[in-house]
Structure formats: C-alpha cells, structure tokens
N, C-alpha and C positions, 0 to 999 in steps of 0.2 A: 267102217274100223271103229272100235270103241276109243274115246278119248284117253283112257289109260295106256292105250299103244302108242299114243304120240307123245308121251311123256319123255323128256330130254333131261340131261343135267344142265346146269348152266353153262358149263363149258361147251357142250355140244350145240346148246341154243345160240350161244354167242358165235360159233363158227357158221352158222346159217347165213351170217352178214357178209357181204361181197363187197370189195371195193367199188366205188363210185355211188352206192346207195344212199337214199335219204330214209332215215329211220326215225321215227316219233317215239318219243319216251313220256308215258304218261307222268304227271308230276303231282305237285302238291303233297300230300301225306301219302300218296300211291305210288310214290316213285319205285320201280322195279329193282331193288338194291342188289340183288344176287346176279342179275343179268349185267347191270352196269359194271359191277366189279370185274365179272369174266371179260366182258367186251374190252376193258380198259386192259387187261392182262395182255391182250393180244393185238394192241393197236399197231404195232411195228409190222404186222402182216398185212395191214390194209392201208389203201390210199384213197383220198377222196371221198371218204364217208362223212356225211352230214346228220348231225344230232339234233333234231327239233324237238325243243324242251320248253316247258312252263316253269312255274315255280318249283324248284327243287327242294325237296323237304328231307333228302337222304343225308346219311352221314358223310361229312367230310366233302371238300372240292377234289375232284379228280381232273380237272383242266390244269395242262402243263403246256410249256412251251414245246417240248418235244411231241407229246401225244397232238397239239392242235395242228402239226404238219400231216398228220395222218386222219385223225378224226377231229373235225370242227363242229362245235356247239353252236346252235342257231337258237338263241333264247328270245321267246316272244314275251316273257315277262321275267326281268331281272331279279334273281334272287341273292342274297348276301353271298352265296356260294360262287356265284360266277360274275359278281359286279367287277371285281378287279380284272379279271380276264378280259371281259368286254372293254374296259376302258384302256387296257394295254394291247388291244389289238388281236388277243389270242382266241377270242370268240365273237361272234356276230349277235346282232339285235335286230330284231324286226319289230318297230312299232305300228302297233294295231289295237283298234278297240276290241274288249274281249268279244263283245257279240258277233264279230267278223272273223275272229279266228278260224272257226270250222269251214267258212268260205274260202279259205285259203287251200284246203285240201278238196273241197267240193268242186271248186272251179279250176282246179289244175294249177294254181299258181304255185302250190307246193306239192309235186306228186309224190306221195308216200310209197315207198317200196315194202317197207316193213312197219308195223305199230306193234310195240311192245308194251303190254298193260299189265295190270295187276287186278285179280278178280277174287270173288268168293268161291269156295266150291260149288259144283253144280247141284242144282236141286233135282228131284226125282224126274223132271221134264226135261233135263240137260241145260237147263238155264243158269250161267253165271252171273252174279251182281257186279256191276264196276264199284260198288261200295261207296267210298268217301269222295271219289272223284268221276263225275259223271260228264260234266259240263262240256269239255272239249274231247276227251276221250273218246266218247262213243262214236261221234262223227269221224274222228280221226283212224278209228279200229275199222269202220264200214268203207273207208276210202282206201285204205292200204291193199296192197297185193298179198301180203303175208301177215298174219297176226301171231305174236308169240306172247303168252299170257303167263306171267307167274300166278301160279293158284294158291292162295295163302289162307288158312282156316282163320286167322286173325281178322280178315278183311270183314266188315258186316254186310249182311244182305240187306241193302236198301232198295226201296220200293220207287214206282214210278217209271218213267222211260228210261230204265237203269240195268237192263239185261243184255246180255249177248249169248246165243246158243253154242254148245261145245263144237257144232259142225262148221261154225264160222273161225274156228281157231285152229292154226295148223299144228301149232307146238306148243306144250305145256312143261313149265318147270314147277315143280313140287317145292315149295317153300315154307317154312314156320318162324317167323320172325314178328316182333311188334311192330305196329304201325308208328312212324314218327309221331310225337304228341308236340302241342302247342299249347301251353298252360296260360291261362289268363293272369296277367299281372295286375298288381293293386293300382289304382288309379292315383294319380299324383294330385295335389291341392288345384294346380291349374287345369288339369283335365276334368275335375270334378266341377269346377266353376264353370267351364265351357257348356259341360253336361247338362248342368242345371238352367243355363239360357236356352239350350234347345228344347230339354224336355218340358218346360213350361208353354212352347209352342205346338206340343204334339197332343191331338186331340184323342179322346176314347174312340176306339174302333178304328184306328189308322193300321195300315199296313206298312212295315218296316223294311228298308235295305240297309244294312249295317256294314260299312267297309270294315277293311281290317285294322286294328290298333287299339290303344288305350282309350280314345275319346268314345268311339260307337260303344264299346263294352261299357264305359261310365254312364252314358245316356240310358243303356238299358237297366242299369243297376238304379236309375233315377225314376223308372217308370211302375215302380212296385203297386202305386196306388190307381194305375190306369186298369181301364177294363176293356176286354176283347180287342186286344192288339193282334196283328197277323204278321206273318213273315212272307215276303217274297224278295229274295236275295242270291245276289252271285254265289255268297258263302254265308255261313253261320258258324258259332263256335258254342263254348259251354254255357255261355249266358243265356241262349234261348232255351235250353233244357231247364235251366235254373227257373225261368220264368212260365215255361209250361206247366211245371210242378207247382209253381206258386198260384197258378190259375190266372195270371195276368194275360198270357198268350193262349188264345182259344182259338184264334183264325176263324171265329164265327161270324165276324162282320165283312170278311172279306168278299168282294163282288168277282173276283176271279179265284177259283180253286177255293170256295170256302170250306173251311175245316181241316185245311192243308199248310204246312210249312212247305214253300217252293224254293228250292234251291239249285245250284249246279254242283256245289262240292261243301265240304265241311274242313274245317282246321280246329283240332282240338285235342283232348285227352281220351284215355282208354275209356274212362266212365262214358263221355259221350258217345264213342264209337258203340259201346255195348247198349247204349240207350236207342240209338237210331235202328239197330238190328231189328230187321222183322217189323219195324213200328210204322203202323199205316198212318199216322199224323204227317210223317215226312214223305215227300214226293221229290225226287231228283230228276232234274230234266236237263237237257242239251242246253249248252249256252247260248246259241243262236236262237233259243226260244226264252229262256229265262231274262236275258238281257236285252231282248228285242225292246224298243222303247215303245213301239206301240202295244205289245203285250203288257209292259209294266203299266201304262196309262189306263189300263182296263181295271186296274185297282183302285177304288175311289180312296181318297185320304192317303194317297202313297206319300210316304216321307223317305227321302235318301239323304244320308249322312256319309260325307267321305271327307277325307283328310286332303292337306295340300302342304307343301314345303314353303311357299310363299305366294302372296297375292300383291299385285301393283294396284297402284290408285286409280287405274279405270277399271279394275275388277278381274283383270287376266289371272288364271290360276295355273301355276306350276305344281305339278305332283310327282313328274316323273324324272326331273334331272336336277342337278346343282350345277348352273351354267351349262357348259357344254359336256359335262360328265354324266353319263346315264346312270340313273339310281335304281330305277324299278320299271315301270312301264305304265300305260295309260289304264289298263285295267277297265273295270265296268265303269269308272265314274261318269263320264259322259253320256253312257247309255241310260243310266238312271237319273242322271240331273234332267235330262231331256224327257225321260218317261215320266218321272214325279211331277213335273212342271205341267204336263199334259192331261195329268190325272185330275179328276173331279177333287177340289179342295186339296190338292197335292201341294208340297212344299219340297224345296232341294236346300241342303245346307253343305257348305263348304265350312269345315271346321280345323281350326290350328291355334297352337298358342301365339301368343302376340310376339314371342321373341324365341331366339335360339342361342346355343352357346353361352348359357348361363347369363341371360339377360343381356349379352353385349350385342347382339345383332337383331334388328326388327324383322319380323317376317312379314309385316305390312310395309311393302318397298315402294320407293318412287317409280321405279321400273324393274322388271324381271332381269335377272343377271344376264349379262351377255351370252347368248349361245343357249339360254333355257328354252324348254319346250313348252308351248301352251296347251296345257292339258284340257282345262276347259276355258272356252273364250268368254271374253266379257259380254258377249250377246246372250249367253246361256245362263250365267250365273244369277241365281236369286237371292240366297242368304248366305252372308260369311259371317261366322262366329268366332269370337276369342272369349278368352276370359272376363273381358270388359262389356260384352254383350254382343248384340246381333245386328249387322248392318243389312237393311233392305236394298237391294241394287236394281230389281228388276224395273225396267221403264224409267230410271232416274238419269239426269244429266250427269254429265262429267263432273260439274261443280257439286251436285247432289250425291253422287257417288263418294266423291273425296271427302266431303262433310261426313259421311255415314263410317267410311273407313278409317279416317283420322281418328273418330271419337272412340273406335274400339282397338287403336293401335295403343302399345306401352306409352303412357304419359312420357316417359324420357325421350321418345323420339317424334312426338306428335309436332313440335316446332320445326324440326328439320323436314320433316313430311310438307309441312306448309310452305316452307321456303322453296322447295322445290316446285311446288303447285304454283307461287307466284312467278318462278322463273319461266314455267311453260305457260303462263297465262290461263291456267285452267280456272284461276280465281284471281280477284283483283286484291290489291293491298288492303281494301277496308274489310275483307273477309274476315270473320270471327268464327270460331268454333262455338258449339252451344247446343243446348237441348236436344 
C-alpha cells in the first residue's frame, strides 16, 4: 500500500487512540500540533490515556483539570506550558537523565502503544527525516506498536541517524504550518561577564556542548577569535550557524566525528531550519548516543557549559527545581559533566548569575532549599562560574570549596555565607577570604 493511501485527517488520526493507551508525543520544535488539537477535542470520549512528552514548544497549554481526568500528561522534561499543571497535580513528571530516556521505552518501563511524530516528506527512496528532533523520538517510534506521523513540508531534512521509512508508519497526517521558533535574546551584562570568564578557559580545537539559555549563547559569541572549534551537544541553536559561517566552528579538530556537528535536536529560528536542511556538516543522532558519557569522552578537549538555579557551599548543584516545586528537568547536564571531565583535557562548567530577584537573593547558598533536587552532585562538579570569576572545585576540601565559592558570590552575601560556614564548622573563626 502506498503511503498516500494511509493519509488521515487529524480528526481521524486522533480517533485511532483508545482508552487506556500510552501515547508518546514528539517534543521540542517538532510538537505535532494538529494531532494534539484533535486529540484534545475528543478527550471526554477517552479514559486512562497517558501522554508521554518532552519539552513542548507548541502553541498554548492544553492541560486542564477536566482533561486530566481523561488524558493525563507525563512530562519527562517540564516546559513552561506544563509547569503549573505538574505542580498542581494535574500532570505527572518523570525525573531521568536525557541519555536514559530512550531506555524507558527499550526496556519496557514505559511501553508505548502509539508514537505520534512529525517528519519531512519522504525522499524518492521512501525515507522521511525526523528533522529538528531526532534524539528521543527515533527510539520512541521504533518502540511503539503504532506510529502516526504529521508530514510537514516545513520540516527540514536533517542527516545522520535521522530517518524512518514510510513502511514503518501506519498513519499519516498532511500538515503545512511553520515550526515553532526560539530566537536568541541579547545577553545581559552579567551573562557577558560570566561568558568572558569561561571563554578565557576554552582552548582552540575544543569541542563544545552548549546547554540552553543566555549564558551558553554569550559564551559562543565570545569565541570569535578561536580556531577549529567543534560541536557535540544534545542541542544547538542559531549561534552555531553563525560561527560556522564565520569560520570559527570547523569541527576539523574533533577526535570523534571530525568535520561534523553532532546533536540530538535543535531549537532555533526558521533561518536555522533552512540552513540545516540537507546540510552534510550536521549529523543528528539518538540521545542515548549523543549523551552517553563514554561517547562524549571520546572528544578530546570536550567543554560542557550548563546552567543552574543555585549552588550550595559544598558544590551541590540544583538546576531542575525551586525547593520542592519542579521547574524543568535534569536534561543532559550530568551526562556532559561526566563525559567532559573524562575527556582528554576536557572541562565542565556550571554557570549562573551570582544573584536572583534583582540582586536580593544569592544563588550561591549555604544549603539548597528544602526539597530541592541535586542535579549534579558535589562529587561531579568541576568548575562553577559567576560574573565574579570561576571556582575550581574538583578534588578540593570543603574549606577550599567554600573559599572558592564565596569569592565568586556577590559581595553583599559573602559575609553571611561565611557566618554559616562558621556555624557548621566548615572553617574556623580565623578563616579569611582572599586571593
């Protein structure tokens, strides 16, 4: 049967879902918007449906108290659209490292009845590309009993381990809408200061992992005089395109996949989507490969840069919750912290502004907020960077860590941090900050 004979309307595709099924929705900028809308329109006909999803970049939030009694979302990485629902008990959250998410499907922890994906039109050989989101989606589609695909001419044809044949897809929905876009924002003065400190420690020929946010983008913009940089990252955005065009990112010095940008997905603008279309410099791979610390470590001079909400005086990092309130997810931070550290001449950075809430709250804290999750343990942290400098924590005593972290805290909070250290007997009363 030709694939065109399996085309359904979004309404008809949504009617393929039955009560009690577990359905995977591809996420990031590949969210299947027409299907989601059609499914939500018939939620009252269903009972006990579980929607497994990652970062949702589609328009609007569709989780309501009424819908949650019929269709319940299980978010594996919390986006702004589901954060309120998760913290109000209307949706679930599964904490897990990004590299291990596909194992949930492979090992049967989350058995998928249906996977709903979004792909490019098939080529002459019948292969569709997963486009901007390969990382988790490819394994989910291969693990599901039924695959439903929105086929969108706006989805770029990306290369690498990024294809599915039309024979592996049971139903198609023809759509034609622009992919969601995430435009880079201008860096703040603080972000630029942090970026300056990190950029000074990045050598020529380094391979970079850049987490999401203003600080990684600002670091990239500080590297315009570097040579032969490479990318091995769970994600990338428009800044990578700009640095390729400037001749800074060549991938020539990479010891794994030389000449290639390796990633699991991308978040960016239409300009980036058009740039990566059929562009052989980019290779998209499954997350269990890209984020495997042992694979990451095969890149010499691997540099990982990730953000945090707060860091305590012993070096514990929280990046996914504010106290007991879930905020995002672990993502790939720990995967790359461990992979970069094991790389030859590699370095891992946790980067954050020294304060929050207009300077009224320190992000270098005596202890993490009650209920906060430890995203990266103090045993794994190497460097912590704020606008006041970089603290080297690896192999340091508690007293040495405290010294390094207090020195990069905002000056308004250094005295109170020291007072806490005295109370806990981390250091004696004769302790003094300095050099």
